[in-house]
N, C-alpha and C positions, 0 to 999 in steps of 0.2 A: 529647405529643411525637410519638406514632405518627400521630395525626390530622394534625399539621402536616406531617410528611413525606409523607403520602398526598396532601395538598393541593398541596404544592410540587413533589414528585418524582412525576410521574404517568407513565403508560405501563407498559411491561413492567418490573416490579421486578427480574426476573432479569438483564436487560441492565444495569440500574443496578448491580447487585451485581458483575457481571463487570468492568465498567469500573472501579469503585472498587478491586476487588481487584488488577487489573493495574496500576493507577496506584500503589497503595501498594507493591506488590512492585517496581515500577520505581524508586521512590525509593531503596530499599535497594541495588539492583544498580548503578544509575547513580552513586550516591555512591562506591561502590568502584571502578567501572570508569573514572570520569572523573578519577582522581587524576593520571594522566599528562597529561591536558589542562590541569589546574590548574597543574602545574609548568612546562609548556611555554609557556603563554600568560599566566599570571596570577601569576607570581612565587611559586608554591607556595601560594597561597590556595585550599585544598581546599574551602572552603565556597562559593566563587563558582559553580562549575558546578552544584552541587546546588541552590543557591538559585535559579539561573536556571531549572533544570528544574522545580522546585516551582512557580515563577511560571507557567510555561506549562501545568503540570498544572491549576492553579487556573483559569487563563484558559480552558483546554479544557473543564473541568467547567462553568464558567459558560456557555460557548458551547452545550454540550449542553442545559443547563437553559433557556437563552433560546430556542433553536431548537425544542426539544420542545414549547414552549407555543404555537408558531405552527401554523397550518393547513398541513399539508404540501402541499396542492394548489396553493399559491401558487408552488411551486418549478417547476411545469410550464411556465408562460409565461416565467419567468425563464431557465430552461435553454434554451428555444427561441431566445431573443435571444442568449445568450452562445455558443450552438453556432456561430453564424456568425463569432464573434470568435476562437474557439479556434485555427483555422489561422494567423491573423495573429499571435496571441499566441505560438504555437510558433515561427513564423519570427522574430519579434522576439527571443525568447529565444536562438534559434539563432545570430543574428548579433550581438546587442547585450547578451546576458545576462551575468550574473556568472560568471566562470570559476573553478570550485572543483574541485580534483583533476583538472584536465585536461579537464573537461566543462562546457559551458554549459547548465546545467539550471535556473538560478535567475534571477529578475529582481528588481530592487530597486524597491520602491514606498514613497516617503516614509521611506527608511532601513530598511525591513523587507524582507528577502529571503525568497522562497519559491519552491519548485519548481513550475514551470508544470504538470508532469505531475499533481500533486495536484489542482489546479484543473480541469484538462481531464478527468481521470477522473471527478470528481464531476458535471460538466456532461454528459458523454456518457452516463453511466449513467442520470441523471435524465431526459434527453431520450428515450433509447431506451425506458425504461419507460413514459413518457407516450405516445409514439407507438404502441407495441404495445397499450397499454391501451385506446386509442380504437377499435381494430379487433379486439379479442380475441373478441368475441361474434358476429363475422361473418367472412365469408371475406376473408382478407388480400389487399390489392391488390398484385399482383406489382411494379408500378412503385414503390409506396411502400417495399416491402421491399428492392428493388434499390437505391434511393437511400440507405436506412439502411445497407446492406451496404457501399456505396461510401464513405460517411462514416466508418464504422468503420475500413475499410481505410486510407483516407487519413490519418486521425488516428493510428492505430497505426503506420503507416509513418513519419510525420513524427516521432513520439516516439522511434521506434527509432533515429533518427540520433544521439541523445544519451543515451537511456535505454532500452536494448533490453529489459531484464527487465521494466520497468514496462509497455512496449508489449505484451509477451506476456501479462502478467497482465490487462491491460485487454481484450485480445482474448478470452481465456478467459472473463472475466466476462460480456462481451457475448454469447458463445455460450450460456452458462448462462441468461441472461435470456431470450433468444429461444427456447431449448428449453422453459423453463417457461412461456413465453408461447404455447406450442403453434404455433410457426411450423413450417410443413411441412419435412420432413427435407431436401428438395432444396435449400431455401434455406439450411439450416444447413451443408450441404456447400459451397454457394457462398460462404458467409461464411468458412468455414475456408480455402478456396482463395484468396479475395481477400486475407484478412489475411496468409496465408503469402506470397503474391506481393509485397505491399507491403513486408513485413518483409525479404524477400530482396532486393528492389530497393534498399531503403534501405541495407542492409549492402553489397551489391555496388557500388552507386554511390559510397558512401563509400570503399570499398577502391580503386576505380578512380581517384578523385580523389587519394587519398593516395599512390598509386603514382606519380602525376605531380606530386608535391610540392605539392598543394593540400590543406592540412590542414583538411578539412571532415568533420564527423561522427566517429563512433567505431567505424566498421566494422572497422578493424584491431584495435582493442581487443577487440571481440566475438569475432573469429576467434581471436586469441591466447589468450583465456581459455578458449574451447572446446577449443582445441588442448592447452592445459595440463591440462585436466580429463581428456580422453580419451587424451592422450599420443600424438597423431598430427599429422603435418604436413598441414593441410588446404589451405593456399594455395600449397603446393609451392615455398616459399622456402628449403627445406633447413634449417629450424630450427623447433623446437616451442615455442610460447609467445613471450612478449615478452622479447627479450634485455636490455631495460633495466628489467624489472620481474619480480620473482620471486613469482608467484602461489602457488607451492608453499609459500613462507614463511608466508603468511597461513593457508593450509589446514593446514600442519603445526602451527603454534602453536595453532590452534583445536582440533585433535585432541589436542594435549598438555594443553590446558585441560580438555577433556572427560574424558580418561583419568585425570587427577589428581583429578577430582571424585568418581569412583566412585559409590557408591549414595547416600551422605548428604552428600557435599561436604566441603571442607576448612574451611568456616566463613565467615560473612559478613565481608567486608573483608580476607580473607587470600589473594586471588587473586595468583598470581605472573605469569600471562600478561598481565594488564592492562598491565604495563610493557613488553611486547614486541609484543603483538598490535595492528596498526594499526586505528584506529576501534573500539576495544574497547567504547566507550560507545554505539556506534550499530550499525554493520554486523555486529559480532560480540558483541553483548550476550548472546545466548543461550549462547554458549560460556562466557562468564564466569559466567553464571547457573548452569550445570551445574557448573563448577569449584567454586563456593562453596556451592551448595545441592544438588549431586549429581543423580542420576537422579530422585530424588523431586521436587526442585524443577522439573526439566525436564518431567517428566510432568504435574505440576500445571498448568504454564503451557499445555501442549498441551491439557489437559482444558478449560481456560477458553476457549480459542479454539474447540474443538469444541462447547462449550456455547453459545457465541455463535452459531455456525453453526446449531445445532439450533433456537435461538430464532428466528433469521431465517426458517428454513423453517417452523417451527411457527406463526408469526404469520400465514402465508398463510391458515390455516384460520379466522382470526378477522377477516380483512379483507373487507369488502363491496365494495370497489373494487379493480379489477385494478391500477390505478396504484400503490396502496399496497402490494399484495402483491409486485409486481415490483420496486418500489423497495426494500422490505425485503430481498428475496433478493439483488438486485444489489449493494447497499451492503455487506451482511454478507459475501457471497462475496468481494467485492473486498478487504475487510480480512483475511479468513481466508486467501485465496490469497496475499496479501503475507506474512502471518505464516508460513505453511508454506514459502513460497519462502525466507524468511530462515533458517528452521530447517534446511531441507535443505542450504543452502549452508554453514551453520555446522557441520553434522555430516559434511561432505565428500561429500554426495550431489548436488552441483550445482556448476557452474563459479562461480568467484569473481565477485561483483558487489555493488554497493552498494544493498542493500535493507534499510531499517530494520525493526525489529519493532514493529508498531503498539501504542501505549500502553505500550511498554516501553523502546524506545531513546530516548536523549537527542536531542532535535530539536524546536525551537520550533514552526515553522509546520506541519511534517508532523503533529505531535501535534494541532495546531489543526484541520487539515483532516479528520483522522480523527474528531475530536470532532464536527465539523459533520455528518459522515456518520451517526454514532450518534445525534445530535440529531434528524435527519430520520427515522431508523428509530423512535425513541421517539415522535416526533410522530404517526407512522402508528398505532402501538399505542395511544397516548393517545386519539386521535379514535375509533378503533374501540371501545375500552372505554367511552368516554363515550356513544357511540350505543347500545351494548348495554345500558347502564344505563337509558337513556331508554325503550328498547323494553320492558324488564322492568316499568317503571312503568305 
């Protein structure tokens, strides 16, 4: 049995362990947190949401297994092709995408809806890693770096129109990749400035259009949520936050869930706030987790994400190719940044936004795209381990 597992599940076994533990823990929390969803949309059939979630977990694990057996270098030319498509895909989503919760973030392909940002993030990180890897052992071409910086700024700005938090996470991830890729500091400052400018233009442009009754983008929502968080009137409209939406309601209920959890939690399936907290099975799954499993459960999950980040950084030491090392770092950082963004929002240290917890929140295609990212990381570690064995022989 042990030999069969080593043959079928190759690569970094610690990452396999982290993913499986998070997935198993996810089943327990989602089953409890999705009870409201079951009664709202499926006539009280509490098994339907968890069965759907388990299906996507199995699909995600299969995606990891399938992709980790591929040679990760094939993703470099693929990402280069799709990079030119991403702006058009974002624009298509912006004007013709599926509107869920007041935002056009999804597109429907053959009956399956997925967030464009998940796809775009994967493509941009892969392409950036490939471009930097080609020049890492020689002096960087300023023209090449400038074009990369502009691409990152444009894509982050376009994503910010409908998904500001994801655009920020993507910008931070690109900064980390370029920093580890030994890009000169002056270009990192330029990247920061360009991303900040494009994010600001996206929000300001959306605000301007919305003030003239042209409902494009979510600039007003971004400003309202920041206002609600810092309790200040930023846009000088003589009101703090959204008058039609009480963001404090979500924050207060999340705090109530965390407070009632204490050290050990109130027990699996006994959450009270799952019946009041909006998107308890997705955007606020961490608050429900602490309510039921306490601080112990919350710290355990944080430890698993930190462990994943450590493995992503550690695997740089074992990679002989710069592309593989940068890809490992970029994809693991992207997942961990998203995880800690979700956690900070749930514990009241960030403005309300819709950011699922990777491998924990209920969500079909988002779980699948995260699985694809981990599959690529495992493909890098598998190839390096195989080559190390050949050299030993």
